C-alpha positions in Angstrom: -46.1 -13.5 17.8 -45.3 -14.8 21.2 -47.1 -17.4 23.2 -50.2 -16.0 24.9 -53.9 -15.5 25.1 -55.9 -12.4 25.9 -59.5 -12.4 26.7 -61.7 -9.3 26.9 -64.6 -9.6 29.3 -66.8 -6.5 28.9 -70.4 -5.4 29.0 -72.4 -6.7 26.1 -73.3 -3.1 25.0 -69.8 -1.7 25.3 -69.4 -1.1 21.5 -72.9 0.4 20.9 -73.0 4.1 20.2 -74.6 6.5 22.7 -77.3 9.0 21.6 -75.4 11.9 23.3 -73.4 14.1 21.0 -70.6 14.1 23.5 -69.2 10.6 24.1 -68.9 9.7 27.8 -65.9 7.7 28.9 -66.8 4.3 30.2 -64.5 2.2 32.3 -63.3 -0.8 30.3 -64.2 -4.3 31.4 -61.5 -6.4 33.0 -59.0 -8.1 30.6 -57.8 -11.5 31.8 -54.5 -12.2 30.0 -52.2 -15.2 30.0 -48.7 -15.4 28.5 -47.7 -18.9 29.6 -45.4 -19.4 32.6 -43.4 -16.3 32.0 -43.4 -13.5 34.6 -43.7 -11.1 31.6 -47.5 -11.3 32.3 -47.0 -8.8 35.2 -45.1 -6.4 32.9 -47.9 -6.7 30.3 -50.5 -6.0 32.9 -48.7 -2.9 34.1 -48.5 -1.6 30.5 -52.3 -2.1 30.0 -53.0 -0.4 33.3 -50.9 2.7 32.3 -53.1 2.9 29.2 -56.2 3.0 31.4 -57.3 -0.6 31.1 -58.4 -2.8 34.0 -56.3 -5.9 33.7 -56.4 -9.2 35.6 -53.0 -11.0 35.0 -53.2 -14.8 34.9 -50.1 -16.8 34.9 -50.8 -20.2 33.4 -49.1 -22.8 31.1 -51.5 -23.2 28.2 -49.7 -26.4 27.1 -51.4 -28.0 30.1 -55.1 -28.5 30.3 -55.2 -27.3 33.9 -53.6 -24.0 32.7 -56.3 -23.5 30.1 -59.0 -24.0 32.8 -57.2 -21.6 35.1 -57.6 -18.9 32.4 -61.2 -19.7 31.8 -62.0 -19.6 35.6 -60.5 -16.1 35.7 -62.9 -15.1 32.9 -65.9 -16.6 34.8 -64.9 -14.8 38.0 -65.4 -11.4 36.3 -69.1 -12.1 36.2 -69.4 -10.3 32.8 -70.3 -11.6 29.4 -67.2 -12.1 27.2 -67.3 -9.6 24.4 -64.1 -10.6 22.6 -61.4 -13.2 22.8 -57.9 -13.4 21.3 -56.4 -16.9 21.1 -52.8 -16.2 20.3 -50.9 -19.1 22.0 -48.1 -20.5 19.9 -44.5 -21.2 19.5 -42.1 -22.9 17.1 -39.1 -25.2 17.3 -36.3 -24.7 14.8 -33.9 -27.4 13.6 -33.9 -30.6 11.6 -36.7 -33.0 12.6 -34.1 -35.8 13.1 -32.4 -33.6 15.8 -35.3 -32.0 17.6 -36.8 -33.6 20.8 -40.1 -35.5 20.6 -41.2 -34.2 24.0 -40.7 -30.6 22.8 -42.7 -31.2 19.7 -45.6 -32.9 21.5 -45.6 -29.9 23.9 -45.7 -27.6 20.9 -48.8 -29.4 19.6 -50.4 -29.2 23.0 -49.9 -25.4 23.0 -50.5 -24.6 19.3 -53.4 -27.0 18.7 -54.9 -28.6 21.8 -55.0 -25.5 24.0 -56.7 -23.5 21.2 -59.4 -26.2 20.8 -59.8 -26.4 24.6 -60.2 -22.7 25.2 -62.3 -22.2 22.1 -64.8 -24.7 23.4 -65.3 -22.7 26.6 -65.3 -19.3 24.7 -67.7 -20.3 21.9 -70.3 -21.9 24.2 -70.3 -18.9 26.4 -70.6 -16.4 23.5 -73.3 -18.5 21.7 -75.3 -18.6 25.0 -75.3 -14.8 25.0 -75.9 -14.5 21.3 -72.9 -12.4 20.4 -69.1 -12.1 20.6 -65.9 -11.8 18.5 -63.0 -14.2 18.4 -59.5 -13.8 16.9 -57.4 -16.9 16.4 -53.8 -16.5 15.4 -52.5 -18.8 12.7 -49.4 -17.8 10.6 -48.3 -17.3 7.0 -46.6 -20.6 7.6 -50.0 -22.2 7.3 -49.8 -21.7 3.6 -46.7 -23.7 2.9 -44.6 -26.7 4.1 -42.1 -25.5 6.7 -38.9 -27.7 6.7 -36.7 -27.1 9.8 -39.9 -25.9 11.5 -41.5 -29.2 10.5 -44.2 -29.4 13.2 -44.9 -25.6 13.5 -46.3 -25.1 10.0 -48.8 -27.9 10.2 -49.9 -26.7 13.6 -50.7 -23.3 12.1 -52.5 -24.9 9.2 -54.7 -26.6 11.7 -55.6 -23.3 13.5 -56.4 -21.6 10.3 -58.8 -24.2 9.1 -60.2 -24.6 12.6 -60.9 -20.9 12.7 -62.6 -20.8 9.3 -64.7 -23.8 10.0 -65.7 -22.5 13.4 -66.6 -19.2 11.8 -69.2 -20.8 9.6 -70.7 -22.8 12.4 -71.1 -19.7 14.7 -72.7 -17.4 12.2 -76.2 -18.4 13.3 -75.3 -17.7 16.9 -74.2 -14.1 16.3 -70.5 -14.8 16.9 -67.7 -14.0 14.4 -64.4 -15.7 14.2 -61.4 -14.1 12.5 -58.1 -15.8 11.5 -54.9 -13.7 11.8 -51.9 -14.9 9.7 -48.8 -12.9 10.5 -45.6 -13.1 8.6 -42.3 -12.9 10.4 -42.7 -10.4 13.2 -40.2 -8.4 15.3 -40.7 -10.3 18.6 -38.6 -12.9 20.4 -40.5 -15.7 18.5 -37.6 -17.0 16.4 -35.0 -16.5 19.2 -37.1 -18.7 21.5 -37.4 -21.3 18.7 -33.6 -21.5 18.6 -33.5 -20.0 15.1 -31.0 -17.1 15.6 -28.5 -18.9 13.3 -31.0 -18.9 10.4 -32.3 -16.2 7.9 -35.0 -15.4 10.5 -32.4 -14.6 13.2 -30.9 -11.3 14.4 -30.9 -8.6 11.8 -33.6 -10.1 9.6 -36.2 -7.7 8.3 -39.5 -8.4 10.0 -43.0 -6.9 10.4 -43.8 -4.6 13.3 -45.6 -6.5 16.0 -47.6 -3.4 16.8 -48.8 -3.1 13.2 -49.7 -6.8 13.1 -51.6 -6.6 16.4 -53.5 -3.5 15.2 -54.4 -5.2 11.9 -55.7 -8.3 13.7 -57.8 -6.3 16.1 -59.4 -4.2 13.4 -60.2 -7.3 11.4 -61.7 -8.9 14.4 -63.9 -5.9 15.2 -65.0 -5.7 11.6 -65.9 -9.4 11.6 -63.6 -10.3 8.7 -62.9 -14.0 8.0 -59.1 -13.7 7.9 -56.3 -11.2 7.4 -52.6 -11.5 6.6 -50.7 -9.6 9.2 -47.8 -7.5 8.0 -46.6 -5.2 5.2 -47.4 -5.2 1.5 -44.6 -7.7 0.7 -46.0 -10.1 3.3 -49.5 -9.8 1.8 -48.0 -10.4 -1.7 -46.4 -13.6 -0.4 -49.7 -14.9 0.8 -51.2 -14.4 -2.6 -48.2 -16.0 -4.3 -48.4 -19.0 -2.1 -51.8 -19.9 -3.6 -50.2 -20.6 -7.0 -46.7 -22.0 -6.3 -46.1 -25.7 -6.1 -45.8 -27.0 -2.5 -42.4 -28.6 -3.3 -41.1 -25.3 -4.5 -42.3 -23.5 -1.4 -40.8 -26.2 0.8 -37.4 -25.8 -0.8 -37.5 -22.0 -0.6 -38.4 -22.1 3.1 -35.6 -24.6 3.8 -33.0 -22.1 2.6 -34.3 -19.7 5.1 -34.9 -21.9 8.1 -32.1 -24.4 7.9 -29.5 -23.7 10.6 -26.3 -22.3 9.3 -23.0 -23.9 10.1 -21.1 -22.3 13.0 -18.0 -20.5 11.9 
């Protein structure tokens, strides 16, 4: 899934059923959304608007602390309690660790790990103060195995998974649920942006529908589930399989998929 964060600020009673037999349409609360520095945020906002949502596009670099604060300030400006938050920021870097750039990898850690902790601090305190809320934090199936040739990405997603599950336990007493989404390979530009087109994850690879994964994550969040593997039946079987396979075996298998192929 691509880098980004979406926050839903809505009235606290927006999901409570009405007594009337005929449901009345209610204008959705504003949805501040950030997708890093990309101008795609404007396209995303237009898509949401066409579907009837009220969207506040926020362009910010979440790898930078000021960018995270920009997003949170947009939430506060709505003047509404935050009903749900999706922390989806993340990217990968393909290639051998000996060849990849240190600055790029430190930036990845800032986005995948630091920004999640930073924004979660703002979100959780806000929700705990209001006594309710739902949070979805995106991890990855990569959190369940070593990821050679994506050597920093996998550990960053292992962090977000354990962070989400630990936070979930803490927030139970405050009426806030935290759900962890672990997608398998998804049909987005994720691997292309990671420079992995010349791997088994490149062009033409069979991947999960991003729409299906997003829907699975949303439903799991609304149901208050602890975690969900995003994808098809094969992806879910892989997650179960990973519980029993030796880490060295999983590392070797992932290397065959993620190692760059020689140019012909």
